[in-house]
PyMOL CGO cylinders between C-alpha atoms (Angstrom):
from pymol import cmd
from pymol.cgo import CYLINDER

trace = [
    CYLINDER, -0.18, -0.04, -0.11, 1.54, 3.26, -1.22, 0.3, 1, 1, 1, 1, 1, 1,
    CYLINDER, 1.54, 3.26, -1.22, 0.04, 5.29, 1.65, 0.3, 1, 1, 1, 1, 1, 1,
    CYLINDER, 0.04, 5.29, 1.65, 1.81, 3.84, 4.32, 0.3, 1, 1, 1, 1, 1, 1,
    CYLINDER, 1.81, 3.84, 4.32, 5.10, 4.33, 2.68, 0.3, 1, 1, 1, 1, 1, 1,
    CYLINDER, 5.10, 4.33, 2.68, 7.79, 5.57, 5.21, 0.3, 1, 1, 1, 1, 1, 1,
    CYLINDER, 7.79, 5.57, 5.21, 11.17, 7.07, 4.27, 0.3, 1, 1, 1, 1, 1, 1,
    CYLINDER, 11.17, 7.07, 4.27, 13.96, 6.91, 6.92, 0.3, 1, 1, 1, 1, 1, 1,
    CYLINDER, 13.96, 6.91, 6.92, 17.40, 8.67, 6.02, 0.3, 1, 1, 1, 1, 1, 1,
    CYLINDER, 17.40, 8.67, 6.02, 20.11, 9.19, 8.46, 0.3, 1, 1, 1, 1, 1, 1,
    CYLINDER, 20.11, 9.19, 8.46, 22.80, 11.91, 8.34, 0.3, 1, 1, 1, 1, 1, 1,
    CYLINDER, 22.80, 11.91, 8.34, 24.87, 13.57, 10.68, 0.3, 1, 1, 1, 1, 1, 1,
    CYLINDER, 24.87, 13.57, 10.68, 25.52, 17.12, 11.92, 0.3, 1, 1, 1, 1, 1, 1,
    CYLINDER, 25.52, 17.12, 11.92, 28.62, 16.93, 14.46, 0.3, 1, 1, 1, 1, 1, 1,
    CYLINDER, 28.62, 16.93, 14.46, 28.21, 14.57, 16.94, 0.3, 1, 1, 1, 1, 1, 1,
    CYLINDER, 28.21, 14.57, 16.94, 24.20, 14.65, 16.50, 0.3, 1, 1, 1, 1, 1, 1,
    CYLINDER, 24.20, 14.65, 16.50, 22.65, 11.75, 14.44, 0.3, 1, 1, 1, 1, 1, 1,
    CYLINDER, 22.65, 11.75, 14.44, 19.74, 12.96, 12.48, 0.3, 1, 1, 1, 1, 1, 1,
    CYLINDER, 19.74, 12.96, 12.48, 17.11, 10.57, 11.44, 0.3, 1, 1, 1, 1, 1, 1,
    CYLINDER, 17.11, 10.57, 11.44, 14.68, 12.45, 8.85, 0.3, 1, 1, 1, 1, 1, 1,
    CYLINDER, 14.68, 12.45, 8.85, 11.23, 10.41, 8.44, 0.3, 1, 1, 1, 1, 1, 1,
    CYLINDER, 11.23, 10.41, 8.44, 8.94, 11.42, 5.25, 0.3, 1, 1, 1, 1, 1, 1,
    CYLINDER, 8.94, 11.42, 5.25, 5.74, 9.76, 4.61, 0.3, 1, 1, 1, 1, 1, 1,
    CYLINDER, 5.74, 9.76, 4.61, 3.20, 8.08, 7.24, 0.3, 1, 1, 1, 1, 1, 1,
    CYLINDER, 3.20, 8.08, 7.24, 4.16, 6.40, 10.57, 0.3, 1, 1, 1, 1, 1, 1,
    CYLINDER, 4.16, 6.40, 10.57, 1.57, 3.79, 11.24, 0.3, 1, 1, 1, 1, 1, 1,
    CYLINDER, 1.57, 3.79, 11.24, 1.28, 0.21, 12.18, 0.3, 1, 1, 1, 1, 1, 1,
    CYLINDER, 1.28, 0.21, 12.18, 2.35, -1.35, 9.30, 0.3, 1, 1, 1, 1, 1, 1,
    CYLINDER, 2.35, -1.35, 9.30, 6.00, 0.34, 9.47, 0.3, 1, 1, 1, 1, 1, 1,
    CYLINDER, 6.00, 0.34, 9.47, 6.29, 1.50, 13.02, 0.3, 1, 1, 1, 1, 1, 1,
    CYLINDER, 6.29, 1.50, 13.02, 8.08, -1.63, 14.14, 0.3, 1, 1, 1, 1, 1, 1,
    CYLINDER, 8.08, -1.63, 14.14, 10.72, -1.08, 11.86, 0.3, 1, 1, 1, 1, 1, 1,
    CYLINDER, 10.72, -1.08, 11.86, 11.07, 2.40, 12.88, 0.3, 1, 1, 1, 1, 1, 1,
    CYLINDER, 11.07, 2.40, 12.88, 11.26, 1.05, 16.66, 0.3, 1, 1, 1, 1, 1, 1,
    CYLINDER, 11.26, 1.05, 16.66, 14.30, -1.28, 15.70, 0.3, 1, 1, 1, 1, 1, 1,
    CYLINDER, 14.30, -1.28, 15.70, 15.98, 1.23, 13.56, 0.3, 1, 1, 1, 1, 1, 1,
    CYLINDER, 15.98, 1.23, 13.56, 15.72, 3.76, 16.37, 0.3, 1, 1, 1, 1, 1, 1,
    CYLINDER, 15.72, 3.76, 16.37, 16.62, 1.29, 18.62, 0.3, 1, 1, 1, 1, 1, 1,
    CYLINDER, 16.62, 1.29, 18.62, 19.68, 0.10, 16.80, 0.3, 1, 1, 1, 1, 1, 1,
    CYLINDER, 19.68, 0.10, 16.80, 21.09, 3.69, 16.84, 0.3, 1, 1, 1, 1, 1, 1,
    CYLINDER, 21.09, 3.69, 16.84, 20.78, 3.69, 20.38, 0.3, 1, 1, 1, 1, 1, 1,
    CYLINDER, 20.78, 3.69, 20.38, 22.49, 0.34, 21.23, 0.3, 1, 1, 1, 1, 1, 1,
    CYLINDER, 22.49, 0.34, 21.23, 25.19, 1.02, 18.77, 0.3, 1, 1, 1, 1, 1, 1,
    CYLINDER, 25.19, 1.02, 18.77, 26.16, 3.85, 21.01, 0.3, 1, 1, 1, 1, 1, 1,
    CYLINDER, 26.16, 3.85, 21.01, 24.77, 6.85, 19.18, 0.3, 1, 1, 1, 1, 1, 1,
    CYLINDER, 24.77, 6.85, 19.18, 24.44, 9.74, 22.21, 0.3, 1, 1, 1, 1, 1, 1,
    CYLINDER, 24.44, 9.74, 22.21, 22.53, 12.09, 20.42, 0.3, 1, 1, 1, 1, 1, 1,
    CYLINDER, 22.53, 12.09, 20.42, 19.71, 11.39, 18.06, 0.3, 1, 1, 1, 1, 1, 1,
    CYLINDER, 19.71, 11.39, 18.06, 17.41, 13.77, 16.50, 0.3, 1, 1, 1, 1, 1, 1,
    CYLINDER, 17.41, 13.77, 16.50, 14.25, 12.88, 15.00, 0.3, 1, 1, 1, 1, 1, 1,
    CYLINDER, 14.25, 12.88, 15.00, 13.00, 15.23, 12.13, 0.3, 1, 1, 1, 1, 1, 1,
    CYLINDER, 13.00, 15.23, 12.13, 9.16, 14.87, 11.85, 0.3, 1, 1, 1, 1, 1, 1,
    CYLINDER, 9.16, 14.87, 11.85, 9.17, 18.06, 9.33, 0.3, 1, 1, 1, 1, 1, 1,
    CYLINDER, 9.17, 18.06, 9.33, 7.74, 15.63, 6.05, 0.3, 1, 1, 1, 1, 1, 1,
    CYLINDER, 7.74, 15.63, 6.05, 5.92, 13.22, 7.93, 0.3, 1, 1, 1, 1, 1, 1,
    CYLINDER, 5.92, 13.22, 7.93, 2.27, 13.20, 6.45, 0.3, 1, 1, 1, 1, 1, 1,
    CYLINDER, 2.27, 13.20, 6.45, 0.68, 11.38, 9.40, 0.3, 1, 1, 1, 1, 1, 1,
    CYLINDER, 0.68, 11.38, 9.40, 1.14, 9.50, 12.16, 0.3, 1, 1, 1, 1, 1, 1,
    CYLINDER, 1.14, 9.50, 12.16, -1.22, 7.21, 14.45, 0.3, 1, 1, 1, 1, 1, 1,
    CYLINDER, -1.22, 7.21, 14.45, -0.83, 5.60, 17.99, 0.3, 1, 1, 1, 1, 1, 1,
    CYLINDER, -0.83, 5.60, 17.99, 1.66, 3.30, 16.63, 0.3, 1, 1, 1, 1, 1, 1,
    CYLINDER, 1.66, 3.30, 16.63, 4.27, 5.86, 15.71, 0.3, 1, 1, 1, 1, 1, 1,
    CYLINDER, 4.27, 5.86, 15.71, 3.67, 7.53, 18.94, 0.3, 1, 1, 1, 1, 1, 1,
    CYLINDER, 3.67, 7.53, 18.94, 4.44, 4.38, 20.52, 0.3, 1, 1, 1, 1, 1, 1,
    CYLINDER, 4.44, 4.38, 20.52, 7.30, 3.86, 18.78, 0.3, 1, 1, 1, 1, 1, 1,
    CYLINDER, 7.30, 3.86, 18.78, 8.85, 7.41, 19.42, 0.3, 1, 1, 1, 1, 1, 1,
    CYLINDER, 8.85, 7.41, 19.42, 8.01, 6.43, 23.08, 0.3, 1, 1, 1, 1, 1, 1,
    CYLINDER, 8.01, 6.43, 23.08, 9.93, 3.31, 23.34, 0.3, 1, 1, 1, 1, 1, 1,
    CYLINDER, 9.93, 3.31, 23.34, 12.84, 5.03, 21.89, 0.3, 1, 1, 1, 1, 1, 1,
    CYLINDER, 12.84, 5.03, 21.89, 12.80, 7.72, 24.22, 0.3, 1, 1, 1, 1, 1, 1,
    CYLINDER, 12.80, 7.72, 24.22, 12.68, 5.12, 27.14, 0.3, 1, 1, 1, 1, 1, 1,
    CYLINDER, 12.68, 5.12, 27.14, 15.54, 3.13, 25.56, 0.3, 1, 1, 1, 1, 1, 1,
    CYLINDER, 15.54, 3.13, 25.56, 17.76, 6.57, 25.01, 0.3, 1, 1, 1, 1, 1, 1,
    CYLINDER, 17.76, 6.57, 25.01, 17.23, 7.24, 28.78, 0.3, 1, 1, 1, 1, 1, 1,
    CYLINDER, 17.23, 7.24, 28.78, 18.21, 3.74, 29.54, 0.3, 1, 1, 1, 1, 1, 1,
    CYLINDER, 18.21, 3.74, 29.54, 21.36, 4.23, 27.78, 0.3, 1, 1, 1, 1, 1, 1,
    CYLINDER, 21.36, 4.23, 27.78, 22.21, 7.62, 28.42, 0.3, 1, 1, 1, 1, 1, 1,
    CYLINDER, 22.21, 7.62, 28.42, 21.39, 9.20, 25.09, 0.3, 1, 1, 1, 1, 1, 1,
    CYLINDER, 21.39, 9.20, 25.09, 19.72, 12.37, 24.47, 0.3, 1, 1, 1, 1, 1, 1,
    CYLINDER, 19.72, 12.37, 24.47, 16.63, 11.88, 22.08, 0.3, 1, 1, 1, 1, 1, 1,
    CYLINDER, 16.63, 11.88, 22.08, 14.81, 14.73, 20.74, 0.3, 1, 1, 1, 1, 1, 1,
    CYLINDER, 14.81, 14.73, 20.74, 12.22, 15.47, 17.77, 0.3, 1, 1, 1, 1, 1, 1,
    CYLINDER, 12.22, 15.47, 17.77, 12.09, 18.51, 15.51, 0.3, 1, 1, 1, 1, 1, 1,
    CYLINDER, 12.09, 18.51, 15.51, 9.66, 19.40, 12.77, 0.3, 1, 1, 1, 1, 1, 1,
    CYLINDER, 9.66, 19.40, 12.77, 6.35, 18.87, 14.83, 0.3, 1, 1, 1, 1, 1, 1,
    CYLINDER, 6.35, 18.87, 14.83, 4.30, 21.15, 12.91, 0.3, 1, 1, 1, 1, 1, 1,
    CYLINDER, 4.30, 21.15, 12.91, 0.85, 21.12, 11.36, 0.3, 1, 1, 1, 1, 1, 1,
    CYLINDER, 0.85, 21.12, 11.36, -1.55, 18.18, 11.47, 0.3, 1, 1, 1, 1, 1, 1,
    CYLINDER, -1.55, 18.18, 11.47, 1.28, 16.25, 13.13, 0.3, 1, 1, 1, 1, 1, 1,
    CYLINDER, 1.28, 16.25, 13.13, 1.52, 18.70, 15.86, 0.3, 1, 1, 1, 1, 1, 1,
    CYLINDER, 1.52, 18.70, 15.86, -2.33, 18.87, 16.19, 0.3, 1, 1, 1, 1, 1, 1,
    CYLINDER, -2.33, 18.87, 16.19, -1.86, 14.84, 16.94, 0.3, 1, 1, 1, 1, 1, 1,
    CYLINDER, -1.86, 14.84, 16.94, 0.45, 15.55, 19.26, 0.3, 1, 1, 1, 1, 1, 1,
    CYLINDER, 0.45, 15.55, 19.26, -1.68, 18.12, 21.00, 0.3, 1, 1, 1, 1, 1, 1,
    CYLINDER, -1.68, 18.12, 21.00, -4.73, 15.76, 20.95, 0.3, 1, 1, 1, 1, 1, 1,
    CYLINDER, -4.73, 15.76, 20.95, -2.77, 12.91, 22.30, 0.3, 1, 1, 1, 1, 1, 1,
    CYLINDER, -2.77, 12.91, 22.30, -1.35, 15.03, 25.40, 0.3, 1, 1, 1, 1, 1, 1,
    CYLINDER, -1.35, 15.03, 25.40, 1.94, 14.12, 24.28, 0.3, 1, 1, 1, 1, 1, 1,
    CYLINDER, 1.94, 14.12, 24.28, 4.08, 17.38, 23.56, 0.3, 1, 1, 1, 1, 1, 1,
    CYLINDER, 4.08, 17.38, 23.56, 5.34, 17.05, 27.11, 0.3, 1, 1, 1, 1, 1, 1,
    CYLINDER, 5.34, 17.05, 27.11, 6.53, 13.45, 26.55, 0.3, 1, 1, 1, 1, 1, 1,
    CYLINDER, 6.53, 13.45, 26.55, 9.27, 14.29, 24.32, 0.3, 1, 1, 1, 1, 1, 1,
    CYLINDER, 9.27, 14.29, 24.32, 11.59, 17.31, 24.05, 0.3, 1, 1, 1, 1, 1, 1,
    CYLINDER, 11.59, 17.31, 24.05, 10.90, 19.00, 20.86, 0.3, 1, 1, 1, 1, 1, 1,
    CYLINDER, 10.90, 19.00, 20.86, 12.56, 21.75, 19.33, 0.3, 1, 1, 1, 1, 1, 1,
    CYLINDER, 12.56, 21.75, 19.33, 11.25, 24.34, 16.83, 0.3, 1, 1, 1, 1, 1, 1,
    CYLINDER, 11.25, 24.34, 16.83, 13.64, 23.70, 13.98, 0.3, 1, 1, 1, 1, 1, 1,
    CYLINDER, 13.64, 23.70, 13.98, 16.59, 21.31, 12.99, 0.3, 1, 1, 1, 1, 1, 1,
    CYLINDER, 16.59, 21.31, 12.99, 19.05, 23.96, 13.59, 0.3, 1, 1, 1, 1, 1, 1,
    CYLINDER, 19.05, 23.96, 13.59, 18.01, 24.84, 16.92, 0.3, 1, 1, 1, 1, 1, 1,
    CYLINDER, 18.01, 24.84, 16.92, 17.97, 20.67, 17.75, 0.3, 1, 1, 1, 1, 1, 1,
    CYLINDER, 17.97, 20.67, 17.75, 21.60, 20.10, 16.75, 0.3, 1, 1, 1, 1, 1, 1,
    CYLINDER, 21.60, 20.10, 16.75, 23.04, 23.44, 18.99, 0.3, 1, 1, 1, 1, 1, 1,
    CYLINDER, 23.04, 23.44, 18.99, 21.16, 21.78, 21.94, 0.3, 1, 1, 1, 1, 1, 1,
    CYLINDER, 21.16, 21.78, 21.94, 22.17, 18.56, 21.37, 0.3, 1, 1, 1, 1, 1, 1,
    CYLINDER, 22.17, 18.56, 21.37, 25.84, 19.09, 20.51, 0.3, 1, 1, 1, 1, 1, 1,
]
cmd.load_cgo(trace, "trace")
C-alpha cells in the first residue's frame, strides 16, 4: 500500500545523528522504526534527533515507537529529541497530550545546537 510508505534517512551534524522521516508512520511500519531507532541507540549514538517535518500522518503506533525509543535512550544515557513537529502532526501530538512526553525543538538547527 503506497499510503503506508515511510522513508527513513540518516545524516550527521557533528556528533548528532539526524533521522529524517517522511511519509506516513502507522502500524504497518512502526516496528521497523522502533528497530531502527533502538539500533542507533544500542550502537552507541549519544545524541539522536528525529525530524518529523516531512511526516504526513502518524497513528498511535508511531507514538508508541517514539516513546519506546525515548525510554531506550534514557536507559542508555543518550539524548533523544524531535523537531519538525508542525501542522497536522503537531495537532496529533496535542490531541494525544504528548507534547510534554518528548523533547521537541522548533527547528533542526536549534535542536542540533542543543544536542551538540
